[in-house]
Z-matrix of the N, CA and C atoms (Angstrom, degrees):
N
C 1 1.450
C 2 1.526 1 110.34
N 3 1.346 2 115.84 1 167.97
C 4 1.458 3 120.97 2 -173.03
C 5 1.517 4 112.56 3 -60.25
N 6 1.336 5 117.20 4 -43.00
C 7 1.465 6 120.00 5 -178.14
C 8 1.518 7 111.06 6 -64.51
N 9 1.335 8 115.84 7 -36.70
C 10 1.463 9 119.51 8 179.48
C 11 1.527 10 109.79 9 -66.14
N 12 1.319 11 116.99 10 -38.31
C 13 1.462 12 120.82 11 177.42
C 14 1.518 13 110.93 12 -63.00
N 15 1.333 14 116.32 13 -41.38
C 16 1.467 15 120.18 14 178.13
C 17 1.521 16 111.05 15 -62.18
N 18 1.334 17 115.95 16 -40.34
C 19 1.463 18 119.72 17 178.87
C 20 1.526 19 110.50 18 -62.74
N 21 1.328 20 116.85 19 -37.83
C 22 1.465 21 120.62 20 177.92
C 23 1.527 22 110.54 21 -62.64
N 24 1.330 23 116.31 22 -44.40
C 25 1.468 24 120.66 23 178.57
C 26 1.527 25 110.79 24 -62.48
N 27 1.331 26 115.77 25 -42.18
C 28 1.465 27 120.03 26 179.41
C 29 1.526 28 110.76 27 -61.81
N 30 1.342 29 115.47 28 -44.78
C 31 1.457 30 120.24 29 -179.89
C 32 1.522 31 111.15 30 -59.69
N 33 1.331 32 116.50 31 -49.37
C 34 1.470 33 120.59 32 -179.83
C 35 1.522 34 110.13 33 -61.53
N 36 1.344 35 116.42 34 -44.26
C 37 1.457 36 120.65 35 -178.67
C 38 1.518 37 112.50 36 -61.58
N 39 1.339 38 116.26 37 -45.35
C 40 1.464 39 120.65 38 -178.87
C 41 1.518 40 110.85 39 -64.80
N 42 1.337 41 116.30 40 -43.89
C 43 1.461 42 120.12 41 -179.79
C 44 1.523 43 111.01 42 -62.08
N 45 1.332 44 116.96 43 -45.58
C 46 1.464 45 121.21 44 -179.16
C 47 1.524 46 110.98 45 -63.58
N 48 1.350 47 115.70 46 -49.74
C 49 1.467 48 119.75 47 -177.88
C 50 1.526 49 111.28 48 -63.52
N 51 1.336 50 116.28 49 -44.22
C 52 1.463 51 120.00 50 -179.33
C 53 1.520 52 110.83 51 -64.66
N 54 1.317 53 116.58 52 -40.82
C 55 1.471 54 120.38 53 -179.25
C 56 1.521 55 110.98 54 -65.79
N 57 1.343 56 116.16 55 -46.58
C 58 1.463 57 119.74 56 179.31
C 59 1.526 58 110.53 57 -62.70
N 60 1.352 59 114.65 58 -44.05
C 61 1.462 60 119.01 59 179.03
C 62 1.516 61 111.50 60 -62.57
N 63 1.339 62 116.92 61 -40.13
C 64 1.459 63 121.20 62 179.76
C 65 1.506 64 112.08 63 -65.03
N 66 1.332 65 116.19 64 -42.83
C 67 1.476 66 119.96 65 178.93
C 68 1.523 67 110.13 66 -64.08
N 69 1.319 68 115.45 67 -40.91
C 70 1.467 69 119.99 68 179.09
C 71 1.530 70 110.81 69 -61.69
N 72 1.349 71 115.70 70 -45.63
C 73 1.463 72 119.90 71 -179.19
C 74 1.525 73 112.13 72 -64.36
N 75 1.331 74 115.27 73 -42.01
C 76 1.463 75 119.65 74 -178.97
C 77 1.529 76 111.21 75 -59.76
N 78 1.341 77 115.88 76 -36.94
C 79 1.464 78 119.57 77 179.56
C 80 1.522 79 112.46 78 -78.55
N 81 1.324 80 116.50 79 -16.36
C 82 1.459 81 120.35 80 -175.95
C 83 1.530 82 113.45 81 -99.08
N 84 1.318 83 115.84 82 -32.10
C 85 1.468 84 118.39 83 -173.65
C 86 1.533 85 111.49 84 -79.00
N 87 1.309 86 113.27 85 165.24
C 88 1.465 87 120.38 86 177.29
C 89 1.522 88 109.43 87 -63.61
N 90 1.325 89 116.34 88 146.25
C 91 1.466 90 120.50 89 -178.39
C 92 1.523 91 112.55 90 -55.14
N 93 1.331 92 116.22 91 -31.83
C 94 1.463 93 119.98 92 -179.52
C 95 1.535 94 112.11 93 -67.43
N 96 1.334 95 116.25 94 -21.78
C 97 1.463 96 120.30 95 -176.18
C 98 1.528 97 112.63 96 -100.54
N 99 1.330 98 115.88 97 -1.46
C 100 1.468 99 118.91 98 -177.51
C 101 1.520 100 111.31 99 -59.87
N 102 1.328 101 116.09 100 -43.91
C 103 1.470 102 120.49 101 -179.51
C 104 1.526 103 111.35 102 -61.14
N 105 1.330 104 115.51 103 -45.60
C 106 1.471 105 119.99 104 179.96
C 107 1.519 106 110.81 105 -64.96
N 108 1.336 107 116.40 106 -38.36
C 109 1.469 108 120.50 107 179.13
C 110 1.529 109 111.07 108 -65.16
N 111 1.333 110 115.94 109 -41.12
C 112 1.467 111 120.58 110 178.92
C 113 1.528 112 110.78 111 -63.66
N 114 1.321 113 115.42 112 -40.18
C 115 1.475 114 119.56 113 178.44
C 116 1.532 115 110.37 114 -64.40
N 117 1.352 116 115.61 115 -42.65
C 118 1.464 117 120.64 116 178.85
C 119 1.522 118 110.82 117 -62.53
N 120 1.327 119 116.13 118 -41.36
C 121 1.457 120 121.41 119 178.78
C 122 1.529 121 110.72 120 -62.47
N 123 1.327 122 116.19 121 -45.62
C 124 1.463 123 120.87 122 179.48
C 125 1.529 124 111.28 123 -62.42
N 126 1.328 125 115.65 124 -41.63
C 127 1.460 126 120.40 125 179.68
C 128 1.522 127 111.01 126 -64.38
N 129 1.340 128 115.85 127 -39.82
C 130 1.462 129 120.59 128 178.98
C 131 1.522 130 111.14 129 -63.10
N 132 1.332 131 115.79 130 -45.23
C 133 1.464 132 120.21 131 178.78
C 134 1.528 133 111.31 132 -64.09
N 135 1.327 134 116.63 133 -39.76
C 136 1.465 135 120.80 134 179.54
C 137 1.527 136 110.96 135 -65.11
N 138 1.340 137 116.63 136 -42.58
C 139 1.461 138 120.92 137 179.16
C 140 1.523 139 110.48 138 -64.92
N 141 1.328 140 115.86 139 -42.13
C 142 1.466 141 120.29 140 178.62
C 143 1.523 142 110.85 141 -61.23
N 144 1.324 143 115.42 142 -44.17
C 145 1.466 144 120.15 143 179.51
C 146 1.531 145 111.04 144 -62.48
N 147 1.334 146 116.27 145 -40.22
C 148 1.471 147 120.54 146 179.72
C 149 1.518 148 111.22 147 -65.04
N 150 1.339 149 117.10 148 -42.69
C 151 1.469 150 120.98 149 -179.63
C 152 1.524 151 111.22 150 -66.83
N 153 1.337 152 115.86 151 -41.23
C 154 1.460 153 119.21 152 179.06
C 155 1.525 154 111.41 153 -68.51
N 156 1.332 155 116.30 154 -35.09
C 157 1.456 156 120.14 155 176.85
C 158 1.531 157 110.41 156 -63.41
N 159 1.333 158 115.74 157 -38.83
C 160 1.462 159 120.56 158 176.73
C 161 1.527 160 110.41 159 -64.41
N 162 1.335 161 115.68 160 -42.24
C 163 1.467 162 120.01 161 179.09
C 164 1.523 163 110.76 162 -63.76
N 165 1.346 164 116.42 163 -41.76
C 166 1.460 165 121.13 164 177.03
C 167 1.530 166 110.76 165 -59.95
N 168 1.323 167 115.73 166 -44.04
C 169 1.464 168 120.34 167 -178.23
C 170 1.521 169 111.24 168 -62.65
N 171 1.334 170 115.47 169 -43.21
C 172 1.462 171 119.33 170 179.76
C 173 1.517 172 111.11 171 -66.62
N 174 1.351 173 116.76 172 -39.95
C 175 1.457 174 119.96 173 178.96
C 176 1.529 175 110.65 174 -66.11
N 177 1.333 176 116.51 175 -40.15
C 178 1.472 177 120.43 176 177.76
C 179 1.517 178 110.36 177 -61.40
N 180 1.325 179 116.74 178 -41.00
C 181 1.464 180 121.14 179 178.74
C 182 1.525 181 110.63 180 -64.40
N 183 1.330 182 116.96 181 -42.20
C 184 1.474 183 120.49 182 178.79
C 185 1.518 184 110.66 183 -62.48
N 186 1.332 185 116.58 184 -42.29
C 187 1.456 186 120.60 185 179.62
C 188 1.523 187 110.97 186 -63.82
N 189 1.331 188 116.47 187 -43.81
C 190 1.464 189 121.13 188 179.68
C 191 1.530 190 110.77 189 -63.32
N 192 1.332 191 116.36 190 -42.48
C 193 1.466 192 120.53 191 179.26
C 194 1.527 193 111.19 192 -64.27
N 195 1.323 194 116.13 193 -38.70
C 196 1.465 195 120.75 194 -179.70
C 197 1.528 196 111.29 195 -66.38
N 198 1.321 197 115.78 196 -43.14
C 199 1.462 198 120.23 197 178.51
C 200 1.523 199 110.95 198 -64.43
N 201 1.324 200 115.98 199 -39.10
C 202 1.465 201 120.56 200 178.54
C 203 1.530 202 110.62 201 -65.56
N 204 1.334 203 116.59 202 -41.10
C 205 1.465 204 121.00 203 177.51
C 206 1.521 205 110.44 204 -62.38
N 207 1.325 206 116.78 205 -45.15
C 208 1.455 207 121.23 206 179.44
C 209 1.529 208 111.50 207 -61.10
N 210 1.318 209 115.68 208 -41.62
C 211 1.468 210 119.98 209 179.50
C 212 1.533 211 110.88 210 -65.95
N 213 1.346 212 116.34 211 -38.57
C 214 1.464 213 119.83 212 178.79
C 215 1.525 214 110.75 213 -61.72
N 216 1.326 215 116.05 214 -40.16
C 217 1.464 216 119.45 215 178.38
C 218 1.527 217 111.19 216 -65.31
N 219 1.321 218 115.88 217 -42.97
C 220 1.463 219 120.38 218 -178.05
C 221 1.524 220 112.12 219 -66.89
N 222 1.336 221 116.36 220 -30.75
C 223 1.471 222 120.52 221 -177.06
C 224 1.528 223 113.19 222 -95.32
N 225 1.320 224 116.77 223 -4.61
C 226 1.460 225 121.09 224 -175.81
C 227 1.533 226 109.97 225 -91.04
N 228 1.329 227 116.56 226 98.65
C 229 1.465 228 120.87 227 -178.14
C 230 1.524 229 111.69 228 -62.05
N 231 1.333 230 115.97 229 -34.37
C 232 1.468 231 119.74 230 179.98
C 233 1.523 232 110.16 231 -64.99
N 234 1.330 233 116.53 232 -44.30
C 235 1.463 234 120.42 233 178.40
C 236 1.525 235 110.35 234 -62.35
N 237 1.312 236 116.69 235 -45.56
C 238 1.464 237 121.21 236 -179.13
C 239 1.522 238 110.58 237 -59.95
N 240 1.329 239 116.94 238 -41.70
C 241 1.466 240 120.95 239 179.48
C 242 1.529 241 110.22 240 -66.09
N 243 1.324 242 116.91 241 -40.53
C 244 1.464 243 120.00 242 179.27
C 245 1.531 244 111.10 243 -67.69
N 246 1.320 245 117.65 244 -36.77
C 247 1.465 246 120.42 245 176.25
C 248 1.522 247 109.97 246 -63.50
N 249 1.323 248 116.53 247 -39.23
C 250 1.474 249 120.40 248 176.88
C 251 1.525 250 110.46 249 -61.47
N 252 1.337 251 115.93 250 -43.62
C 253 1.458 252 120.99 251 179.38
C 254 1.545 253 110.79 252 -66.85
N 255 1.327 254 116.62 253 -36.60
C 256 1.462 255 121.20 254 176.68
C 257 1.529 256 110.14 255 -63.47
N 258 1.336 257 115.80 256 -41.81
C 259 1.466 258 119.91 257 176.81
C 260 1.523 259 111.15 258 -60.51
N 261 1.309 260 115.76 259 -37.01
C 262 1.463 261 121.19 260 177.48
C 263 1.532 262 110.18 261 -65.24
N 264 1.336 263 116.14 262 -40.82
C 265 1.465 264 120.76 263 178.80
C 266 1.532 265 110.66 264 -64.38
N 267 1.320 266 116.11 265 -40.52
C 268 1.467 267 119.90 266 178.76
C 269 1.520 268 110.40 267 -63.42
N 270 1.330 269 116.43 268 -40.13
C 271 1.459 270 120.61 269 178.85
C 272 1.535 271 111.30 270 -64.10
N 273 1.330 272 116.60 271 -28.65
C 274 1.469 273 121.77 272 -179.88
C 275 1.531 274 112.39 273 -102.01
N 276 1.338 275 116.57 274 20.89
C 277 1.466 276 120.22 275 -172.94
C 278 1.527 277 113.69 276 -59.29
N 279 1.339 278 117.34 277 -25.69
C 280 1.462 279 119.72 278 178.66
C 281 1.527 280 112.10 279 -76.99
N 282 1.331 281 116.38 280 -14.41
C 283 1.456 282 121.30 281 179.49
C 284 1.527 283 112.27 282 -101.51
N 285 1.324 284 116.60 283 -21.70
C 286 1.459 285 121.26 284 -175.23
C 287 1.528 286 111.51 285 -103.03
N 288 1.320 287 115.46 286 148.44
C 289 1.466 288 122.04 287 174.76
C 290 1.528 289 107.50 288 -105.35
N 291 1.332 290 116.44 289 99.26
C 292 1.463 291 120.00 290 -175.07
C 293 1.532 292 112.11 291 -66.47
N 294 1.316 293 116.87 292 -32.42
C 295 1.466 294 119.26 293 177.00
C 296 1.533 295 109.87 294 -63.96
N 297 1.304 296 116.60 295 -39.81
C 298 1.464 297 120.71 296 178.65
C 299 1.525 298 111.36 297 -69.33
N 300 1.315 299 116.84 298 -36.37
C 301 1.470 300 120.47 299 179.41
C 302 1.528 301 112.02 300 -63.32
N 303 1.323 302 117.23 301 -22.97
C 304 1.467 303 120.94 302 -179.74
C 305 1.530 304 112.42 303 -79.96
N 306 1.335 305 117.04 304 -8.10
C 307 1.461 306 120.01 305 -178.30
C 308 1.534 307 111.18 306 -73.45
N 309 1.341 308 117.37 307 147.82
C 310 1.478 309 121.66 308 -177.56
C 311 1.517 310 114.12 309 -53.78
N 312 1.336 311 117.65 310 -36.61
C 313 1.469 312 120.22 311 -178.10
C 314 1.528 313 112.74 312 -69.19
N 315 1.349 314 115.99 313 -11.21
C 316 1.468 315 119.73 314 179.01
C 317 1.529 316 111.85 315 -100.80
N 318 1.332 317 117.28 316 12.59
C 319 1.468 318 120.37 317 -173.41
C 320 1.535 319 113.40 318 -61.42
N 321 1.321 320 117.56 319 -24.09
C 322 1.468 321 120.13 320 -179.09
C 323 1.526 322 112.73 321 -92.44
N 324 1.332 323 116.65 322 -2.45
C 325 1.461 324 120.16 323 178.54
C 326 1.529 325 109.63 324 -66.26
N 327 1.322 326 116.67 325 136.68
C 328 1.469 327 119.93 326 -175.55
C 329 1.525 328 112.66 327 -61.38
N 330 1.322 329 117.46 328 -34.09
C 331 1.456 330 120.26 329 178.83
C 332 1.538 331 110.61 330 -73.75
N 333 1.320 332 116.21 331 -38.98
C 334 1.471 333 120.13 332 177.28
C 335 1.521 334 110.69 333 -60.76
N 336 1.334 335 115.76 334 -45.02
C 337 1.462 336 120.67 335 179.78
C 338 1.532 337 110.68 336 -59.58
N 339 1.333 338 116.28 337 -45.09
C 340 1.471 339 120.99 338 -178.37
C 341 1.532 340 111.49 339 -66.85
N 342 1.334 341 115.87 340 -45.47
C 343 1.468 342 119.65 341 -178.71
C 344 1.526 343 110.41 342 -62.30
N 345 1.324 344 116.63 343 -45.35
C 346 1.465 345 120.09 344 -179.34
C 347 1.521 346 111.29 345 -64.26
N 348 1.306 347 116.70 346 -40.18
C 349 1.465 348 120.04 347 -179.10
C 350 1.530 349 109.78 348 -61.71
N 351 1.330 350 116.88 349 -47.90
C 352 1.467 351 121.09 350 -177.95
C 353 1.524 352 111.00 351 -67.84
N 354 1.331 353 117.41 352 -44.46
C 355 1.461 354 120.03 353 179.49
C 356 1.533 355 111.48 354 -64.81
N 357 1.326 356 116.84 355 -39.07
C 358 1.473 357 120.00 356 178.22
C 359 1.525 358 111.01 357 -64.97
N 360 1.336 359 115.83 358 -37.86
C 361 1.466 360 119.79 359 177.43
C 362 1.526 361 110.45 360 -59.94
N 363 1.317 362 115.79 361 -45.07
C 364 1.464 363 119.84 362 -178.86
C 365 1.519 364 112.91 363 -79.83
N 366 1.325 365 117.72 364 -22.09
C 367 1.455 366 120.08 365 172.00
C 368 1.525 367 110.00 366 -64.51
N 369 1.335 368 116.21 367 -43.03
C 370 1.467 369 120.64 368 178.36
C 371 1.529 370 110.54 369 -65.94
N 372 1.337 371 116.07 370 -41.74
C 373 1.465 372 119.79 371 179.00
C 374 1.528 373 110.58 372 -64.95
N 375 1.328 374 116.91 373 -40.19
C 376 1.473 375 121.34 374 179.48
C 377 1.522 376 110.86 375 -63.75
N 378 1.308 377 115.98 376 -39.50
C 379 1.466 378 120.30 377 177.37
C 380 1.530 379 110.47 378 -62.61
N 381 1.326 380 115.97 379 -41.19
C 382 1.469 381 120.28 380 177.96
C 383 1.528 382 110.91 381 -64.66
N 384 1.331 383 116.71 382 -37.98
C 385 1.467 384 120.52 383 178.48
C 386 1.523 385 110.17 384 -65.72
N 387 1.327 386 116.42 385 -42.31
C 388 1.478 387 120.46 386 -179.54
C 389 1.519 388 111.56 387 -62.51
N 390 1.326 389 116.05 388 -28.94
C 391 1.463 390 120.08 389 -178.79
C 392 1.535 391 112.16 390 -100.03
N 393 1.346 392 115.67 391 18.17
C 394 1.478 393 121.86 392 175.17
C 395 1.526 394 113.75 393 60.71
N 396 1.319 395 116.70 394 30.68
C 397 1.460 396 119.92 395 176.94
C 398 1.532 397 111.32 396 -92.22
N 399 1.334 398 116.45 397 -23.37
C 400 1.463 399 122.10 398 176.77
C 401 1.525 400 109.09 399 -116.86
N 402 1.332 401 115.24 400 154.86
C 403 1.461 402 121.57 401 176.19
C 404 1.530 403 107.58 402 -82.70
N 405 1.328 404 116.34 403 104.09
C 406 1.466 405 120.25 404 -174.94
C 407 1.526 406 112.77 405 -60.41
N 408 1.346 407 117.86 406 -43.82
C 409 1.458 408 120.95 407 -176.93
C 410 1.528 409 111.76 408 -63.49
N 411 1.323 410 116.13 409 -37.16
C 412 1.467 411 119.95 410 178.59
C 413 1.530 412 110.21 411 -64.19
N 414 1.331 413 116.71 412 -47.83
C 415 1.460 414 120.69 413 -179.37
C 416 1.527 415 111.13 414 -68.75
N 417 1.316 416 116.53 415 -31.74
C 418 1.468 417 120.40 416 176.89
C 419 1.523 418 110.22 417 -61.69
N 420 1.317 419 115.88 418 -47.01
C 421 1.462 420 119.47 419 -179.70
C 422 1.530 421 111.87 420 -62.80
N 423 1.322 422 116.48 421 -33.19
C 424 1.464 423 120.64 422 -175.66
C 425 1.527 424 113.33 423 -85.24
N 426 1.350 425 117.02 424 -32.54
C 427 1.470 426 119.40 425 -169.04
C 428 1.523 427 114.90 426 -129.42
N 429 1.306 428 119.00 427 9.33
C 430 1.467 429 120.06 428 -171.84
C 431 1.531 430 112.80 429 -56.93
N 432 1.326 431 118.15 430 -46.51
C 433 1.466 432 120.17 431 -176.53
C 434 1.518 433 111.59 432 -63.85
N 435 1.312 434 116.61 433 -44.71
C 436 1.453 435 121.43 434 -178.13
C 437 1.527 436 111.41 435 -64.84
N 438 1.328 437 116.72 436 -46.70
C 439 1.466 438 120.90 437 -177.83
C 440 1.525 439 110.80 438 -64.69
N 441 1.328 440 116.86 439 -43.85
C 442 1.467 441 120.15 440 178.81
C 443 1.530 442 110.12 441 -63.17
N 444 1.322 443 117.61 442 -40.41
C 445 1.464 444 120.73 443 178.08
C 446 1.531 445 111.30 444 -62.54
N 447 1.331 446 116.58 445 -42.21
C 448 1.472 447 119.41 446 177.31
C 449 1.534 448 110.22 447 -60.25
N 450 1.322 449 115.85 448 -43.49
C 451 1.460 450 119.45 449 179.73
C 452 1.518 451 112.28 450 -65.52
N 453 1.328 452 116.35 451 -35.24
C 454 1.457 453 121.83 452 -179.23
C 455 1.528 454 111.51 453 -72.06
N 456 1.320 455 116.15 454 -53.26
C 457 1.457 456 119.85 455 -173.69
C 458 1.530 457 113.56 456 -74.91
N 459 1.335 458 116.74 457 -26.71
C 460 1.471 459 118.85 458 -176.57
C 461 1.527 460 112.71 459 -108.34
N 462 1.330 461 117.10 460 22.81
C 463 1.459 462 120.07 461 179.69
C 464 1.532 463 110.97 462 -62.20
N 465 1.345 464 117.76 463 -34.81
C 466 1.469 465 120.50 464 179.23
C 467 1.529 466 110.47 465 -70.98
N 468 1.316 467 116.43 466 -36.37
C 469 1.471 468 120.91 467 176.76
C 470 1.530 469 109.52 468 -63.08
N 471 1.333 470 115.85 469 -45.37
C 472 1.471 471 121.69 470 -179.99
C 473 1.526 472 110.69 471 -64.53
N 474 1.327 473 115.68 472 -45.86
C 475 1.464 474 120.39 473 -178.97
C 476 1.523 475 111.15 474 -61.07
N 477 1.321 476 115.93 475 -42.52
C 478 1.468 477 120.54 476 179.27
C 479 1.525 478 110.80 477 -64.68
N 480 1.324 479 117.01 478 -39.11
C 481 1.468 480 121.60 479 178.42
C 482 1.520 481 110.99 480 -65.63
N 483 1.339 482 116.50 481 -39.76
C 484 1.457 483 120.72 482 -177.21
C 485 1.521 484 113.07 483 -73.78
N 486 1.332 485 117.22 484 -14.30
C 487 1.458 486 119.15 485 174.50
C 488 1.530 487 110.37 486 -69.06
N 489 1.335 488 115.55 487 -26.71
C 490 1.465 489 119.92 488 177.55
C 491 1.524 490 111.01 489 -88.38
N 492 1.313 491 116.21 490 -36.66
C 493 1.465 492 121.17 491 179.81
C 494 1.529 493 107.45 492 -148.15
N 495 1.330 494 115.09 493 110.62
C 496 1.463 495 120.64 494 -171.59
C 497 1.525 496 113.17 495 -60.96
N 498 1.315 497 117.69 496 -24.66
C 499 1.471 498 120.00 497 -176.87
C 500 1.535 499 113.03 498 -85.37
N 501 1.332 500 118.05 499 -4.90
C 502 1.464 501 119.61 500 177.95
C 503 1.533 502 109.58 501 -59.91
N 504 1.316 503 116.31 502 127.54
C 505 1.469 504 123.42 503 176.13
C 506 1.535 505 112.39 504 57.92
N 507 1.316 506 116.31 505 27.15
C 508 1.470 507 120.68 506 178.46
C 509 1.524 508 111.24 507 -61.16
N 510 1.326 509 116.84 508 -48.02
C 511 1.464 510 120.44 509 -177.78
C 512 1.531 511 111.54 510 -69.11
N 513 1.318 512 116.50 511 -37.35
C 514 1.458 513 120.07 512 178.12
C 515 1.525 514 110.22 513 -64.79
N 516 1.329 515 116.95 514 -42.70
C 517 1.467 516 120.94 515 178.25
C 518 1.525 517 110.67 516 -60.92
N 519 1.332 518 115.33 517 -41.00
C 520 1.475 519 120.34 518 176.90
C 521 1.523 520 110.72 519 -60.55
N 522 1.335 521 116.52 520 -45.26
C 523 1.465 522 120.57 521 -177.20
C 524 1.527 523 111.24 522 -66.02
N 525 1.331 524 116.86 523 -44.04
C 526 1.460 525 120.09 524 179.23
C 527 1.525 526 110.46 525 -59.91
N 528 1.313 527 116.56 526 -47.01
C 529 1.460 528 120.06 527 179.93
C 530 1.522 529 110.78 528 -60.73
N 531 1.320 530 116.52 529 -42.77
C 532 1.462 531 120.59 530 -179.69
C 533 1.521 532 111.36 531 -63.72
N 534 1.325 533 116.72 532 -41.38
C 535 1.461 534 120.05 533 -178.52
C 536 1.519 535 112.41 534 -74.72
N 537 1.330 536 116.88 535 -31.52
C 538 1.457 537 119.80 536 175.89
C 539 1.523 538 110.13 537 -63.91
N 540 1.328 539 115.80 538 -36.80
C 541 1.463 540 121.17 539 -177.80
C 542 1.532 541 111.39 540 -63.33
N 543 1.312 542 116.10 541 -30.61
C 544 1.467 543 119.20 542 -178.42
C 545 1.535 544 110.15 543 -59.25
N 546 1.306 545 115.53 544 140.71
C 547 1.461 546 122.31 545 -172.31
C 548 1.520 547 113.54 546 -53.22
N 549 1.314 548 117.12 547 -43.97
C 550 1.461 549 120.70 548 -175.19
C 551 1.523 550 112.92 549 -64.29
N 552 1.331 551 117.26 550 -21.18
C 553 1.454 552 120.41 551 -175.87
C 554 1.525 553 113.12 552 -74.35
N 555 1.350 554 117.30 553 -17.00
C 556 1.466 555 118.50 554 -176.22
C 557 1.531 556 112.21 555 -119.95
N 558 1.313 557 117.89 556 25.95
C 559 1.452 558 120.67 557 179.75
C 560 1.530 559 111.83 558 -76.44
N 561 1.326 560 117.42 559 -31.88
C 562 1.448 561 120.76 560 -177.49
C 563 1.532 562 109.39 561 -76.38
N 564 1.323 563 116.67 562 116.83
C 565 1.456 564 121.26 563 -174.34
C 566 1.526 565 112.05 564 -63.34
N 567 1.342 566 116.79 565 -36.19
C 568 1.458 567 119.13 566 -176.87
C 569 1.519 568 113.16 567 -69.99
N 570 1.353 569 118.39 568 -11.40
C 571 1.464 570 121.61 569 178.83
C 572 1.521 571 112.22 570 -108.81
N 573 1.315 572 116.30 571 -5.53
C 574 1.462 573 119.59 572 -172.61
C 575 1.527 574 111.93 573 -61.42
N 576 1.333 575 116.96 574 -42.98
C 577 1.462 576 120.19 575 -178.78
C 578 1.520 577 111.13 576 -64.72
N 579 1.358 578 116.48 577 -42.16
C 580 1.466 579 120.22 578 179.30
C 581 1.532 580 110.87 579 -64.64
N 582 1.314 581 116.30 580 -39.21
C 583 1.461 582 119.90 581 -178.40
C 584 1.525 583 111.93 582 -70.89
N 585 1.320 584 117.00 583 -31.45
C 586 1.467 585 119.34 584 174.88
C 587 1.532 586 109.66 585 -65.58
N 588 1.312 587 115.82 586 -36.09
C 589 1.459 588 120.24 587 179.13
C 590 1.524 589 110.66 588 -65.90
N 591 1.325 590 115.60 589 -42.28
C 592 1.473 591 118.48 590 -179.02
C 593 1.528 592 111.34 591 -66.64
N 594 1.351 593 116.50 592 -29.74
C 595 1.468 594 119.38 593 173.98
C 596 1.524 595 109.88 594 -53.17
N 597 1.325 596 114.91 595 -51.42
C 598 1.464 597 120.28 596 -176.99
C 599 1.526 598 110.99 597 -66.18
N 600 1.326 599 115.96 598 -43.08
C 601 1.467 600 120.39 599 -178.80
C 602 1.526 601 110.76 600 -62.17
N 603 1.324 602 116.12 601 -51.88
C 604 1.461 603 120.37 602 -174.71
C 605 1.523 604 112.04 603 -69.99
N 606 1.319 605 116.27 604 -27.37
C 607 1.459 606 119.05 605 177.12
C 608 1.523 607 110.20 606 -63.45
N 609 1.316 608 116.18 607 -33.42
C 610 1.464 609 120.21 608 177.83
C 611 1.516 610 111.29 609 -81.71
N 612 1.346 611 115.81 610 -29.78
C 613 1.463 612 119.57 611 -176.93
C 614 1.514 613 112.05 612 -71.89
N 615 1.346 614 117.06 613 -42.52
C 616 1.465 615 119.87 614 -175.73
C 617 1.518 616 109.72 615 -72.73
N 618 1.325 617 118.47 616 116.97
C 619 1.465 618 121.15 617 -178.45
C 620 1.517 619 113.08 618 -66.26
N 621 1.320 620 117.20 619 -25.97
C 622 1.464 621 120.49 620 -176.94
C 623 1.515 622 109.82 621 -112.56
N 624 1.311 623 116.35 622 150.72
C 625 1.451 624 120.82 623 177.55
C 626 1.514 625 110.16 624 -74.53
N 627 1.337 626 114.90 625 152.67
C 628 1.462 627 119.57 626 176.10
C 629 1.514 628 108.52 627 -77.46
N 630 1.329 629 115.59 628 133.50
C 631 1.467 630 120.21 629 -177.98
C 632 1.522 631 108.90 630 -95.78
């Protein structure tokens, strides 16, 4: 994955720079300090290797968690059925009032149940991404269109929910806004106007600023 490639470049760069710098210092310093310089160089390389190993371990864990999350979605018949129902709601968006569906008295509505299930699933995933438990770039490549569409079509549902509790779908709103910002999300001209609108909507929805 991309992050792993970056870590490889960092490792090579640090080793090369440290080695060249160490050789330069050894030739420049007093003979009495050569031993101390060599020890310092070795310690620096060892520390760098330890830090990069930690970074590799964390990245491997994020990748494993992301793959496990993806597999859970693929194997979850309930999620798949709710996504199908959500797609049906989107197709009927001109007939349905999504803000009204978010009201407590509509909790037993089949579309409300499906929308909440899917949004809650991605709210949990977004929270994991914010805390570096999932590989964001991997999930972006796999789900960017779907997640952005959910954020676009259900912005009124989210807004209505957040009027009762501001933290509802906070992480999901953050993720949608972040993914919309990515260049590839606004290449389609016929969606550009809608996506500009969601920028403004989600900026107001997310209680916290994006870091």
